[in-house]
Structures are given as C-alpha cells and as structure tokens.
C-alpha positions in Angstrom: -0.2 0.0 -0.1 2.8 2.4 0.7 4.4 1.9 -3.0 1.1 2.4 -4.3 0.6 5.8 -2.5 4.4 6.3 -3.1 3.9 6.2 -6.8 1.1 8.4 -7.0 2.2 11.3 -5.1 5.8 11.1 -7.2 3.4 11.0 -10.4 1.5 13.9 -9.1 4.4 15.9 -8.3 5.8 15.3 -11.7 3.0 16.4 -13.7 2.8 19.5 -11.3 6.4 20.3 -12.1 6.1 19.6 -15.8 3.0 22.3 -15.7 5.1 24.7 -13.9 7.9 24.0 -16.8 5.2 24.5 -19.4 4.3 27.7 -17.7 7.6 29.3 -17.3 8.3 28.6 -20.9 4.9 30.0 -22.0 5.5 33.0 -20.2 9.0 33.6 -21.0 8.6 33.3 -24.7 5.3 34.8 -25.3 6.8 38.2 -23.7 10.0 38.3 -25.5 7.7 37.4 -28.6 5.3 40.4 -27.7 8.3 43.0 -27.2 9.2 42.1 -30.7 6.0 42.1 -32.2 5.7 45.8 -30.8 8.8 46.9 -32.5 7.9 45.0 -35.5 4.3 46.8 -35.8 6.5 50.5 -34.9 9.4 49.7 -37.2 10.6 52.2 -39.4 11.2 50.0 -42.6 10.5 46.9 -44.2 13.6 45.3 -43.2 12.9 46.1 -39.6 9.7 44.5 -39.6 10.9 41.3 -41.1 14.0 41.3 -38.8 11.4 41.8 -35.1 8.6 39.8 -36.7 11.3 37.0 -37.8 12.2 37.1 -34.0 8.8 37.0 -32.6 7.6 34.5 -34.7 10.2 32.2 -33.2 9.3 33.3 -29.6 5.2 32.9 -30.4 5.9 29.0 -32.1 8.2 28.3 -29.1 5.3 29.7 -26.5 2.6 28.0 -28.6 4.2 24.6 -27.7 3.6 25.1 -23.9 0.2 26.7 -24.2 -3.2 25.2 -24.1 -7.0 26.2 -24.7 -7.6 30.0 -26.1 -3.9 31.1 -25.3 -2.8 28.3 -28.0 -5.2 29.4 -30.4 -4.4 33.6 -29.7 -0.7 32.3 -30.4 -1.3 30.2 -33.3 -3.1 32.9 -34.9 -0.5 35.4 -33.9 2.1 33.6 -35.4 0.1 33.6 -38.7 0.1 37.3 -38.6 4.0 37.6 -37.9 4.5 35.0 -41.2 2.0 37.4 -43.4 4.3 40.3 -41.9 7.6 38.9 -42.9 6.2 38.0 -46.2 5.0 41.4 -47.0 7.9 42.9 -45.8 10.3 40.5 -47.8 8.0 42.3 -50.7 8.6 45.5 -49.4 4.9 46.3 -48.7 5.9 48.2 -45.6 1.9 49.1 -44.5 0.9 46.1 -45.0 3.6 44.3 -42.8 3.0 46.9 -40.2 -0.7 46.1 -40.4 0.2 42.1 -39.7 2.6 42.9 -36.9 0.0 45.1 -35.1 -2.8 42.2 -35.7 -0.3 39.9 -34.1 0.3 42.1 -31.2 -3.2 41.9 -30.4 -3.4 38.1 -30.5 -0.3 37.6 -28.8 -1.2 40.5 -25.6 -4.6 38.5 -25.8 -2.8 35.3 -24.9 -0.7 36.6 -22.2 -4.0 38.4 -20.7 -5.3 34.7 -20.7 -2.5 33.3 -18.7 -2.5 36.3 -16.2 -6.3 36.0 -15.7 -5.6 32.3 -14.7 -3.3 33.7 -11.7 
C-alpha cells in the first residue's frame, strides 16, 4: 500500500512540475514575442519589420508549444499574422507588414492576458 501511495505521489509531483515548466516557457517566450511584435509594428522600414517579426515568430511558436486552450489559439493566430508580416516585408510592402504586425500584437497580448487571468 505504501508503494502505491508513493507512486501516486511521485506521479502527481512530476505532473505539477511539468505544468510549472510549461507555464514558465510560455511566460518567458510570449513576453519576448510580444516585445518583438511591438517593435515590428512600430518599425521604420520593411527590413526592420522582417527582423523583429521573425524573432517574434520564433518565440511565439515556442510559447505555443507550451500553451493550451484559448492562449494557444491566440498564439497560433499571432504566428500566422507574423508570417504574413514577414512575407509582406520581403515584398517591400511596408504598410501591410506593419498592419499584420499590429494584428499579431493583439493576439499575443490576448494570449498573455489569458494566462494572467488564470493566476
């Protein structure tokens, strides 16, 4: 009986630690993603949009791996907007690239708000 209780306790502890780790990954990467998405949205030229949107995209995708539910949906939508911003920036379409970056900021901010409201 003691072995069963010990095994169940170990399982619960490991699942709590995994959740805490996922939560930290989400927070860290979504915060950096938001900063870069904001920089892309306020960039002065298409090359700058591409640079910041690319970095934001990497962090958004990493955060999305650790996210769940509504936050994950927002991060995925933000990633799509960032990819569009990058594509438009490569084409030299500065205004479109900025617009897509602004949309990404909205989604990443919403993902962060979902996490904050759970605490």
